[in-house]
C-alpha positions as CSV (number, residue, x, y, z in Angstrom):
1,M,118.3,113.9,94.8
2,S,116.8,112.0,91.9
3,I,113.1,112.1,91.0
4,H,113.0,108.4,91.5
5,F,114.3,108.8,95.1
6,K,111.8,111.6,95.9
7,M,108.8,109.7,94.5
8,F,109.8,106.4,96.3
9,R,110.3,108.2,99.6
10,K,107.1,110.2,99.2
11,A,105.0,107.1,98.5
12,L,106.5,105.3,101.4
13,V,106.0,108.2,103.9
14,F,102.5,109.0,102.8
15,T,101.6,105.3,103.1
16,I,102.9,105.2,106.6
17,V,101.3,108.4,107.8
18,F,98.0,108.6,106.1
19,A,96.9,105.0,105.5
20,P,93.4,104.3,106.8
21,T,93.2,101.7,109.6
22,G,91.4,98.4,109.8
23,C,90.0,95.8,107.4
24,T,87.1,93.6,108.4
25,G,87.0,89.8,108.1
26,L,90.6,89.1,109.1
27,L,91.7,86.6,111.7
28,R,95.1,87.4,113.3
29,H,97.7,84.6,113.7
30,T,101.2,84.5,115.0
31,L,104.1,82.1,114.7
32,V,107.8,82.1,115.5
33,H,110.2,81.8,112.6
34,D,113.9,82.2,112.6
35,G,113.8,83.6,116.1
36,R,111.2,86.3,115.2
37,N,107.6,86.7,116.2
38,R,105.8,86.9,112.9
39,V,102.1,87.8,112.1
40,Y,99.8,86.9,109.3
41,F,96.1,87.4,108.8
42,V,93.5,85.0,107.2
43,H,90.2,85.7,105.5
44,E,87.9,82.8,105.4
45,P,85.3,82.8,102.6
46,E,81.7,83.3,103.6
47,G,79.5,80.3,103.7
48,Q,80.3,76.6,104.0
49,V,82.9,75.2,101.7
50,S,82.9,71.4,101.4
51,N,85.8,70.9,98.9
52,A,89.5,71.6,99.4
53,M,90.0,75.3,98.9
54,P,92.6,77.2,96.9
55,L,94.9,79.4,98.9
56,V,95.9,82.9,97.7
57,I,98.7,84.6,99.6
58,V,98.8,88.4,99.1
59,L,102.0,90.4,100.0
60,H,102.0,94.1,100.8
61,G,104.4,96.7,99.6
62,A,107.2,98.5,101.5
63,G,105.9,100.7,104.3
64,N,102.5,99.0,104.1
65,D,101.0,96.1,106.0
66,A,98.6,93.1,105.7
67,K,95.4,95.0,106.4
68,K,96.2,97.8,103.9
69,V,96.9,95.4,101.1
70,A,93.6,93.6,101.8
71,K,91.8,96.9,101.5
72,M,93.9,97.9,98.4
73,T,93.1,94.7,96.5
74,G,89.6,93.9,97.6
75,M,90.7,90.3,97.6
76,N,88.3,89.4,100.5
77,D,85.3,90.1,98.3
78,K,86.7,87.9,95.5
79,S,87.4,85.2,98.2
80,N,83.7,85.3,99.3
81,D,82.5,85.1,95.7
82,R,84.8,82.2,94.6
83,A,85.3,80.3,97.8
84,F,89.1,80.5,98.3
85,L,91.1,81.3,101.4
86,V,93.3,84.4,101.5
87,A,96.4,84.9,103.7
88,Y,98.0,88.3,104.3
89,P,101.4,88.0,106.0
90,N,103.2,91.0,107.5
91,G,106.7,91.8,106.6
92,T,109.2,92.9,109.3
93,G,110.1,96.3,110.6
94,V,109.3,99.0,113.2
95,G,105.7,100.1,113.5
96,M,104.3,100.3,110.0
97,L,107.6,100.4,108.2
98,R,107.3,96.8,107.1
99,T,109.3,95.4,104.2
100,W,110.2,92.1,102.6
101,N,113.7,90.7,101.9
102,A,113.1,90.3,98.2
103,H,116.9,90.3,97.2
104,L,116.4,93.5,95.2
105,C,114.6,95.5,97.9
106,C,113.8,96.6,100.6
107,N,115.5,97.7,103.9
108,P,115.2,97.0,106.7
109,A,114.3,93.4,105.8
110,L,116.9,93.2,103.1
111,G,119.7,94.6,105.3
112,N,118.8,92.4,108.2
113,G,118.8,89.2,106.0
114,V,115.3,88.3,107.1
115,D,114.3,84.7,106.0
116,D,110.9,85.7,104.5
117,V,110.8,82.8,102.1
118,G,111.0,80.5,105.1
119,F,108.4,82.5,106.9
120,I,105.9,82.2,104.0
121,K,106.7,78.5,103.7
122,S,105.8,78.2,107.4
123,V,102.6,80.2,106.9
124,I,101.6,77.8,104.1
125,S,102.3,74.8,106.3
126,R,100.4,76.2,109.3
127,I,97.4,77.0,107.1
128,E,97.4,73.6,105.6
129,S,97.3,72.1,109.1
130,N,94.3,74.2,110.0
131,Y,92.2,74.3,106.8
132,N,91.4,71.9,104.0
133,I,93.7,73.4,101.3
134,D,94.1,72.0,97.8
135,P,98.0,71.6,97.5
136,K,97.8,72.0,93.7
137,R,96.2,75.5,94.0
138,I,98.4,77.6,96.2
139,Y,99.1,81.0,94.7
140,V,101.0,84.2,95.6
141,A,100.2,87.8,94.6
142,G,101.9,91.0,95.7
143,F,102.3,94.7,95.2
144,S,105.6,96.6,94.7
145,N,108.1,95.1,97.3
146,G,105.5,92.4,97.8
147,A,105.5,91.7,94.1
148,M,109.2,91.3,94.2
149,M,108.8,88.9,97.1
150,S,106.2,86.9,95.2
151,Q,108.8,86.3,92.5
152,V,111.4,85.3,95.1
153,V,108.9,82.8,96.5
154,A,108.3,81.5,93.0
155,C,112.0,81.1,92.5
156,Q,112.5,79.2,95.7
157,L,109.2,77.4,96.4
158,A,108.2,76.4,92.9
159,D,107.3,72.9,94.2
160,R,104.6,74.5,96.4
161,I,103.3,77.4,94.3
162,A,101.2,77.0,91.2
163,A,101.2,80.6,89.9
164,I,102.1,84.1,90.9
165,A,100.8,87.6,90.2
166,P,103.3,90.4,90.8
167,V,101.9,93.9,90.4
168,A,104.6,96.6,89.9
169,G,107.6,94.5,90.9
170,P,110.4,92.7,88.9
171,V,112.2,89.4,89.2
172,D,116.0,89.2,89.9
173,P,117.0,86.9,87.0
174,S,120.5,86.4,88.4
175,A,119.2,84.9,91.6
176,C,116.2,82.9,90.3
177,T,116.5,79.1,89.7
178,P,113.0,77.7,90.0
179,S,112.8,73.9,90.4
180,E,109.6,73.7,88.3
181,P,107.7,75.7,85.7
182,M,105.7,78.7,86.9
183,S,102.7,80.5,85.5
184,V,102.9,84.2,85.9
185,I,100.5,87.1,85.3
186,T,101.9,90.6,85.9
187,F,100.8,94.3,85.8
188,H,102.9,97.4,85.5
189,G,102.3,101.0,84.5
190,T,104.6,102.7,82.0
191,D,104.7,105.9,84.1
192,D,105.5,104.2,87.4
193,Q,108.1,106.5,89.0
194,I,108.6,104.2,92.1
195,V,109.5,100.9,90.3
196,R,110.3,102.0,86.7
197,Y,108.9,100.0,83.8
198,G,112.2,100.0,82.0
199,G,114.3,99.0,85.1
200,G,116.5,101.1,87.2
201,Q,118.1,101.3,90.7
202,F,116.6,101.7,94.1
203,P,117.8,104.5,96.4
204,S,120.6,103.6,98.8
205,W,118.4,103.7,101.9
206,A,116.1,101.0,100.2
207,G,119.0,98.8,99.3
208,G,120.6,100.4,96.3
209,Q,120.1,97.4,94.1
210,S,119.6,97.6,90.3
211,Y,116.5,95.9,89.0
212,A,115.3,94.4,85.7
213,S,112.8,95.9,83.3
214,V,109.3,94.5,82.9
215,D,110.3,93.1,79.5
216,D,113.3,91.4,81.0
217,T,111.2,89.9,83.7
218,M,108.7,88.5,81.2
219,T,111.6,87.2,79.0
220,F,113.0,85.4,82.0
221,W,109.7,83.6,82.8
222,K,108.7,82.7,79.3
223,S,112.2,81.3,78.8
224,H,112.1,79.3,82.0
225,D,108.7,77.9,81.2
226,N,109.8,77.2,77.6
227,C,106.6,78.9,76.2
228,S,106.3,77.8,72.6
229,T,103.5,80.1,71.5
230,T,103.7,83.9,71.3
231,H,100.3,85.5,70.8
232,P,99.8,88.7,68.9
233,P,99.8,91.7,71.3
234,Q,96.4,93.1,72.1
235,Q,95.6,96.8,72.7
236,N,92.4,97.9,74.4
237,G,92.6,101.6,75.1
238,T,95.4,102.2,77.6
239,I,95.8,98.4,78.2
240,R,98.4,96.3,76.3
241,I,98.4,92.5,76.7
242,N,101.3,90.2,75.8
243,R,100.7,86.5,76.2
244,F,103.0,83.5,76.0
245,S,101.5,80.1,76.3
246,D,102.1,76.4,75.9
247,G,104.9,76.3,78.4
248,N,106.0,73.2,80.2
249,D,103.2,71.6,82.4
250,G,100.7,74.0,80.6
251,T,102.3,77.1,82.1
252,E,101.6,80.6,80.7
253,V,103.0,84.1,81.1
254,V,100.8,87.1,80.6
255,M,101.8,90.8,80.9
256,Y,99.4,93.6,81.3
257,T,101.0,97.0,80.5
258,I,99.0,100.1,81.6
259,D,100.1,102.9,79.2
260,G,100.5,106.0,81.4
261,G,99.8,103.9,84.5
262,N,101.4,104.8,87.9
263,H,102.5,102.8,91.0
264,S,99.1,101.4,92.0
265,W,96.9,98.3,92.0
266,P,94.8,98.4,88.8
267,G,91.1,98.5,89.7
268,G,92.0,98.7,93.4
269,H,91.7,101.3,96.2
270,R,94.1,104.0,97.3
271,V,95.3,103.2,100.9
272,S,96.9,106.5,101.6
273,F,95.5,110.1,101.4
274,F,98.2,111.1,98.9
275,G,98.4,107.6,97.2
276,Q,98.3,107.4,93.5
277,T,94.9,106.8,91.8
278,P,94.7,103.4,90.1
279,T,93.3,102.9,86.6
280,H,89.9,101.3,86.6
281,A,90.1,100.2,82.9
282,I,90.8,96.7,84.3
283,S,90.6,95.0,87.7
284,A,93.9,93.2,88.6
285,T,92.1,91.3,91.3
286,D,89.5,89.8,88.9
287,L,92.1,89.0,86.2
288,I,94.5,87.5,88.8
289,W,91.8,85.1,90.1
290,E,90.7,84.2,86.6
291,F,94.3,83.4,85.8
292,F,94.9,81.4,89.0
293,E,91.7,79.3,88.4
294,Q,93.1,78.4,85.0
295,H,96.5,77.4,86.3
296,P,96.6,74.8,89.0
297,K,99.7,72.6,89.3
298,P,99.4,69.5,87.1
């Protein structure tokens, strides 16, 4: 049994068994998509909002759920501060074993061929019918399997999504043909043993697929966006920043590498007793929102 398999299974099991329950300020919604009853949660920003709001969709990792990723990221607090709406959809699965069909990973959603792109598209449409949403400022962030799913959404719904923020999850370059440019900000730790920085292969029970490295993921997006400017890399302690700008429609690709970083949300909270402790050298949530603000659709 490989170290990769052991670490992935350990993280999944500990998340399921020990994750704390509950997250305040979430409104539960249901819809039927592709014959399945699906659930998503919405956080409305505090106070009265008179203008059309941005929408940020946040996708949980495998073996996690909407409430846990809300707690992990602290996105509700940022929503209250900056007046945007947050949606937290749930993946499919039994009990808390919820996953996304992100092409690369993970079962059971992958093996069942779940139409998660269609589900997220339906969530967007439902929210637009219930709230005053700015269609040029719809964004997707995600962690791990949810990060992979955010990239699949960008590949297939580029006409609806302005930018994405995958944390610890690669793209599948062979299956990604976005119809429009896409701004991307990503975060990944070099010592991540669950989704390896240099690429690898998921265990058979999770799907068994090979996945691209972080560098290959960024190369794909900067090439797709036709970014013409490569900025000198920046190093601030354990944080390395690579930035590629002046892409088509003003798109930009930014990669935050956490030297020695593990499989966690930088600046976030552990959502399991045995979960890995994130770095607090940066706040992914703060940086993601700053990036999203700067990158609406043209």
